[in-house]
N, C-alpha and C positions, 0 to 999 in steps of 0.2 A: 349624359345628362347634361343641358346644355342651363350651367347656371346663371349664364348673363343675362337672362331676361328680366324684367322689374314687371310685377304686376302691381295696376293703378286701384284703387278703390273710390270707386264715385260718389262721395257722402259730404254729405253739409250742413249733419246734426253730428251731432256727440254719441257715437251710437258703438255700445258695447259688441255687438255682432260684427260691426267694421275694424273695431281692435283685435277681434280674434281672428279673423280672415286674413289681416296685415301679418299678426303674429305667429299665424302657423305658418303664412306662405315665407317669413324671415327664419324659421326655425327649421323648414326643407332647405335653407340656403338660398333663396331667390331676393333680389333686391325689391323694395315695395315702396309705394309715392301712395300718401292718402291727398284724392284731389278734394281739395276745397278751398274756400273764399280766399284766403290768407297764402296761398302757392299757385293755383293755378292761374295759367294764360293762354291765349289762344292768339296766334297771331299770324295772318294771311298777308304774305309780300311777294309781289310780282306773281302771283297766281301761287305761288304753295304755302301750306297750311303748316304749320308748327304747334305744339303742344309742348309747353313747360310746368309743372317736369315733365320729361321725357318718359314713357313709358310703351311696354311693347303689350299689352292685353290687360282691358279695364273689367271689373267687375261692378257692376252696375247697384247701386244700396241709395237709392235717393227714393227718400218715403214722402213722395209725391202725395201722398193720402192727407197729410197732416198740413199739407200748403195750402193756403187759400187763394195760389196763382198757380198750378200743376203747368199751365202751359209753360210757362217761364223753364222749368224744371225739363220738362220734355223737352223743350230747344237746345236747352243745355245738353242734353245726353245724345241726342241725335248731333248736333256737333262733333261730341267729343269720339260718336261712333265713326267718321268718317277717317278720325287716325289714327284708332286703335281695334282688332277684335274688342267686341264686346259681349259680356255675358250679361242674361234679361235685356238683349237689346231694345230700343226705345218703344218700337211699336211694340212689341210683345206686352212689355213691362204698363203701356200707356191701356192696353186692353184689359190687362188684370186690376188695375186702378180704378175701373169705371164695373161695378158689378153687375151693371146691365149689360154691356158689352161684352163680361166676360162669360156672363151663360147666354149668351146669344151663341158665341164662339162655342160652347162648349155642347151647345144645343146640336150645333150644325155638325157637329163629330159623333155627336150620339154619346153623349159623355150624358149621363142623366143628371137631372137640375129637376129643385122643386119648380111646378107651374107659379109663375109670378105676369107682372102686368106693370107696365108705366104707360100711364096715358099723360098728355102735355096738357091737358085742361084738366081742374078739378072735376069738374061733371064728372067727364067721360072715367076717371078714375074713380069715383064714389060709385057710379052703376057699376061697376068691377067686382066690390068690396064682398057681393055676395056670396061671388065663386069662392070662396077661401075659410067658407065656415064660419064658427063663433069669435075665432083667436086667429089673427091673421100677424104676420112679420111685415113692419113698416121701415124701409129704410132709404138715406141720400143713397145715389147710385156712386159716393164717393165720400168714405169714411175710414176709421182706423180704430183699433184698439176697443169695438164694442161700439163706438161712438156714433151717433147718427142712427140707432137702431131702436126701434121701438116695440112692444107688443100691444096690436091695439083690438079692441074688442070691434063687435058687430057693428054698434051703433056711434062709434067714433070716425068723427068726418075725418076725413085727409086733405092734405093739399098736393098736388101736383108737382110742385116744389117747396123745399124748406130753406131759405135765405135765396142764395144764386144757384143752390145744385137742384138737379132733379130729383123726386123720389118716386118710389116703386112698391106695390106689396107684393108679398110671395109668400105661397103655402107654408105653414108653420107646421116642421116634420117632428114626431116624437115619437118614440115607443117603449119609454118607460116610464110611469105613472110616478116612480118618487124620486127621480131624481135626474134633469134632464141632461146629458151630454151630447156628446160626438168626438169624433177622431181626426187628430191632425196628423196627416203624414208628410217627411218630411223628404223631398224628390232632390235629389243631383245627379244631372246627367240623365241616366237609365238606371239608376240606383237607391233602392229604398234604404236612406241612411238610419229614419228611424219614426217609431209611429209612437201614440201616446195618444190615450181617455181623458178628456178633457170634462169633469164636472162642474155643474156650476153651482156657485157657493148659494148658501140656504135663503130663502126670499128671492133667489134671481134666475133667470131663466137663460142667459146670456154663458157662455162659458169661459170666454176671455181669459186668462191667466190675468192680465192687466188688472182684471174687475175684481179677481179674488179667487178664480176658480181653481179646483184642484185636480191632478194631474197621476196619470197611471201608466206604467210602461205595457206598451202592447205591442212592443218589436216583433218579438216570437209568436204572437197568435195571429196577428193578422190574417184574415183570410186573404187569399190568392186576388178574389174578387175586387177585394178592397185595394190592393197591390197593382190591381190591373188597372183601376177606374183613377189611381193616381197618377200613374205613369201617361195615361191616356188624356187626363187632366193636363197636367203639364205640358203633353206635346201640344195640345190643342189650341192653348193660348199661345204657345210657341215660347216658351220663358226652358231656360237651363235649370235654375233650380227655383222651389217655390216651398211654400208650406200648405199643401191641399187639405181643407177644410172638409168632412167627410160625416155625413150623418144618417143614421138606420132608421128607415121607417118601419112599418110594416108589411109594407109590399116592396122590399130593397134598401138599397143603398144610393144618394143622394148626394153629390158636391155643391156644397154651400159656396164656396170660394176660392179662389186661386192667388196665394199670397205672395208676390215678388220680394218681400221684405219682412216676412215673417220672421217674430224673437228666437234666439237659440235658448234662451235660459227655462224656459218651462219644458220644452224639448228635453236639456240636457240635465233638469234636474228626475224626468223620470225616467231615463234610459241610462245616461252615463257615458252618452255619447255626441261629442260637437260635430254639427256641419259644418264648421270652418274649416277643419285641413281639409274635407271633399271637396269645397268649392274652392279653394286654393289649388287643389291636385287639378280639377279641373279647367281654371283660367289658364296653371304652368301649361298643360298637354295643348289646349289654343292657341299658345303661342309657340309651339312646337317643343318644348320642354317634357320631360318624365319625370313622375315621383314613384320609388317602389314602394309597393303594395305594405312591406315592412314598416316603411317609414309613415304611411296612412294609418296602420295599426298602431304607431306607439305614441301619435298626435290624437286618436280620436277620443281617447279617453280624458282630454284635458281642455276645460275652457279657459284661456288665457284671456283674459281681454285688460289687461292692464294695458297701463300709455306705451303704444309702440314707441318706436325708436323715430321713423319717419312721420310722427306728428308734428305738422308745422308748428310754429310760435305763433299764438295769437295778436294781431292786433290789439292796440288798447286806445286806439284814437276813436272817437266819437263821430260817426258818421253823419254829413251836412245834409243831409235829406232825411235825419230824425222827424217825424210826423211829433208836431205836439199836439195837446190835447188840454183841455182846460179844468178846471176845478168843477164846473159844474158843466158836463160833454151830453150833446145831443144823440141819440143812439137808434140804431133799430136792433128791437129784440123778436124773436121767430122761434116758433113752437111747433107743435104738429096743426095746431087749429089758426094759426094767423101770422101774422107779423103789426108790428106797433111801434110807432114810431114814440120815444119818450126823452124825457133827461136826467141823468144819470149824476151820481156823485162819484169823484174820483177820491182813491185813499189808498196811496201808498201803503200803509201799514195795515191793510186787511191783506191775508194770505189769499184767499180768494172771490170773487163774485157773488153778491148774494141779493136774489130777486126778491120781491115781495109777493106772498102767498098769492093772491087776487090775482097779481098781474100773469104769475104763473099760471095761475087752472085758466086766464083769460086765452094764452094763446097755447097753451096746452106743453109744456114743458117736462110730463111725465114720461119713463117710468123713474121712481124714486130709485136710485143706484146705493146708496149707504146712507146709514146714520153717521155723522160725525160728532165729537165735542170739539167746540171754540172757544177760546177764550175771548172775552168782550172787559173793556176799560170799566164798566157798568155793573157786570155782572160776576162777583166773587166766584173762582171755581168753574166759571163758564157753564156751556149750555149745550143739548145736544138739538142740534138740526140734520131735517133729510137734506141730500144733495140731489142736483138732477141734472142732466144735459142741456144746455141751454146754448145759441147760436146768437152772437151777438155782432153788430155791424158796425163800426167806428170809423170814420171818413173814407165810408167803399170799403174798406177791407172786412170780413165776417172772420170772426174767432169763434171755433166752438170749446166752450168749457164746463167744464163740473161745478155748478154754480150752488149755493145753500139757498133754500128757503125758510122765510123767514117773516113774519107778521111787522111788515114797515108802515103800517095805515098811519100810525103816530109821527112819522118822519115826512120830511118835504119831497124827498126824491123816492119811486120804486126800485131802483135799482143802484146798485154802491158798484163798482169798478175796481178790482182787487187787483194784487200784482200778476195775477194767470192772465190780463190783458194790458196791464199797465206797463211790463216789462217790456213790450215793443213801442212805446211811446217815452217821448219827454211831457213831465205834466207843468203847465205852467198854472199855478195858485190864484192867480190874479183874475184869469178871464173865466170868462161866466156865459154861458152857452145861454141864461136866461137875463142877461144884462144889469144882473143885481149885483151891489158894491158890498154890501152890508153879511159879514158870515153866517151860517146858519147855525141853529143851537143843539143841532143833534149827537145824539149820547156818541163816546168814540166807539170805532165801532170794530171788530175783530181783525186781531193781529196777529194770532197761531193757533197752529193746531197740534191736540194732544193725539 
């Protein structure tokens, strides 16, 4: 056993899964580094590249699907892959990132996928709509946690792009009329670490745990056909580890997605098995080390997502490049039916962004994801509001948020920007896109959720 090996995990966000992988590797006796903004430098001098901190192998956990500019992350991963062996290498992770590219790679390898169509014009996409029956799944090519995914009826018009992201139609596959569910199978190397059924919450067809779906252990009951499909799907994309989403139809099994950064918590809740030590073991072996099976068995029942000792200290300096938005800002809102440029009010006291009911219907923001109870300065005890997926463009950057829907017809602005968007900006309350100087008289907006 060569314990001089250092495992680096490339992850720019605060991920429990990243923490679990690093803690597992440290528990196995190996060095660890969390590669993120606070500590990572790439230096090329006299034709020689040097990475700081130095690592012997890298596990790629970049969450590109929620990045408004994923090409930056892809370029970073490509750069670091020149310095050390990388699990979930950049080209494979990029293929998995784009759902239609992923489906094409799966189909090319004879892995079963639902029928789908992506067209580059609205007319061509709508002409293909009738192929999929009364209901179809409408997706952005890049999305995560169920965001950017809608169920559309036969007479619902669709657009070839949602914001700046391509969209496509896919056949809805289901065989259970009572409660929609699918399988999440976690593959590391050639091994099936665990599997679970994911059940959609009441009133929802999406099964994502992030949306409130429930889980059930299926590891010991997984048909061999599903095991084979999960392994083949992971190989077809070129990934070292992945969460493979599989749905059963009346005519067999289909792969919906192959996720290179699938979460661990739902799987651990269902199965009691953590993928973290399996990923750490695979990375260590890729760098020339070894992990006894007894150690793997010892750690697989623990999901240690506490702060790892290698976590770099965060900088408290405000970036000089922070973008400033005004008290009243011109933004672009996008739904399944179209895009519209409007004026929005910034409110740092609001937890989430809020959109007017009429505007939401006009651009097509459905479906309703949940009903939340919010507090307002003008309504004692709060009130219930539906929430929907919404794409908001601010200064050329797009944000996909879960916005509340309310009647704002009595207010001056149809959209309220909450902290879910404003956290990325500095707000200048003296700046107004409508060139007015007198403050408006709107009621105090929502400040918290119960």
